[in-house]
C-alpha positions as CSV (number, residue, x, y, z in Angstrom):
1,Q,99.7,124.7,107.5
2,V,98.6,127.6,105.3
3,Q,96.2,126.9,102.5
4,L,94.7,129.2,99.9
5,V,92.0,127.5,97.8
6,E,90.5,129.2,94.8
7,S,87.1,128.4,93.2
8,G,84.8,129.9,90.6
9,G,86.7,129.5,87.4
10,G,85.2,128.2,84.2
11,L,84.3,128.9,80.6
12,V,82.5,132.1,79.7
13,Q,81.8,134.0,76.5
14,A,83.4,137.4,75.8
15,G,81.5,140.2,77.5
16,G,80.4,137.9,80.3
17,S,81.2,137.8,84.1
18,L,82.7,135.5,86.6
19,R,83.4,135.8,90.4
20,L,86.4,134.0,91.8
21,S,86.7,133.2,95.5
22,C,89.8,132.3,97.6
23,A,89.3,130.7,101.0
24,A,92.3,131.0,103.4
25,S,93.2,129.0,106.4
26,G,96.3,128.6,108.7
27,L,97.2,132.3,108.8
28,S,96.0,135.5,110.5
29,F,94.0,136.6,107.5
30,S,93.2,140.1,108.6
31,K,97.0,140.8,108.9
32,Y,97.8,139.9,105.3
33,V,97.6,141.7,102.0
34,M,95.7,139.5,99.6
35,G,95.6,139.6,95.8
36,W,95.4,137.8,92.5
37,F,97.8,137.0,89.8
38,R,97.2,135.3,86.5
39,Q,99.2,133.4,83.8
40,A,98.1,133.1,80.2
41,P,99.5,130.4,77.9
42,G,103.0,131.3,76.8
43,K,103.1,134.4,79.0
44,E,104.7,135.3,82.3
45,R,102.7,135.6,85.5
46,E,100.9,139.0,85.6
47,F,99.7,141.1,88.6
48,V,95.9,141.5,88.5
49,A,94.7,143.0,91.8
50,A,95.6,143.5,95.5
51,I,93.7,144.6,98.6
52,M,95.0,146.0,102.0
53,W,94.3,144.3,105.3
54,N,91.2,146.3,106.1
55,S,90.2,147.2,102.5
56,D,91.7,150.7,102.9
57,M,93.5,150.5,99.6
58,T,93.2,148.5,96.4
59,D,95.4,148.2,93.3
60,Y,94.8,146.9,89.8
61,G,96.8,146.0,86.8
62,D,96.3,148.4,83.9
63,S,94.7,145.8,81.7
64,V,91.8,145.1,84.2
65,K,91.1,148.6,85.6
66,G,87.4,149.4,85.3
67,R,86.4,145.8,84.7
68,F,87.6,143.8,87.8
69,T,86.9,144.5,91.4
70,I,88.7,142.9,94.4
71,S,87.1,142.6,97.8
72,R,87.5,140.7,101.1
73,D,85.5,139.4,104.0
74,N,87.8,139.0,107.0
75,A,85.1,137.3,109.0
76,K,85.0,134.5,106.4
77,N,88.7,134.5,105.6
78,T,87.8,135.0,102.0
79,V,89.0,137.2,99.1
80,Y,87.0,137.7,95.9
81,L,87.6,138.9,92.4
82,Q,84.6,140.0,90.4
83,M,85.4,140.0,86.7
84,N,83.1,141.8,84.3
85,S,83.3,142.6,80.5
86,L,85.6,139.6,80.1
87,K,87.8,139.5,77.0
88,P,89.6,136.5,75.3
89,D,92.9,138.1,76.6
90,D,91.7,137.4,80.2
91,T,92.1,133.7,79.6
92,G,94.6,132.0,82.0
93,V,95.1,130.4,85.3
94,Y,94.3,132.7,88.2
95,Y,96.2,132.4,91.5
96,C,95.2,133.7,94.9
97,A,98.2,135.3,96.8
98,G,98.9,136.5,100.3
99,D,101.8,138.4,101.9
100,S,102.5,140.6,104.9
101,R,103.6,143.7,103.0
102,W,102.1,146.4,100.7
103,P,102.5,146.6,97.7
104,L,102.0,143.1,96.5
105,T,104.8,142.9,94.0
106,S,105.3,139.2,94.8
107,S,103.8,136.8,97.3
108,Y,104.9,134.4,100.0
109,Y,101.7,132.2,99.9
110,W,100.0,130.9,96.8
111,G,96.9,129.0,95.9
112,Q,96.8,126.1,93.4
113,G,95.1,128.2,90.7
114,T,91.8,128.1,88.9
115,Q,91.3,128.1,85.1
116,V,89.4,130.9,83.3
117,I,88.7,130.5,79.6
118,V,87.0,133.4,77.7
119,S,85.7,132.4,74.2
120,S,85.5,134.9,71.4
C-alpha cells in the first residue's frame, strides 16, 4: 500500500525556520509529482509547493514565494519543505501530496499531516 509520512512539524517563533520531511513508500517515487498543501484553522486547504519528477520544475503559492523551498531526493524516496522567515499566518496542518500529473492542482495520495504553529 502507498504511504506518505510527514515529520518535522512543531512550535516556532515568528522569523524562525522549520524543515518538513515526507517519506514515501509503495509507489514509484521518481514517476510522481510531489508537493505540499496546508490548512489553517477555519480556512480551506491551500496549495503550498510542488516539484516535478526530476526537479526540473517547481511551483509555489504566492504567500510563500521567496520564503519556502521544496526539494526531493529520489534515492531516499523523500520530499522536503524548507520554511524560512515564518509568520503566524503560516500556522496550520501541512500535508504531503503525490500525483502522476503536473500541475499539482489536487492530489491522489495524501499523508496524515503534521502540525506547524508559529507564535507572534
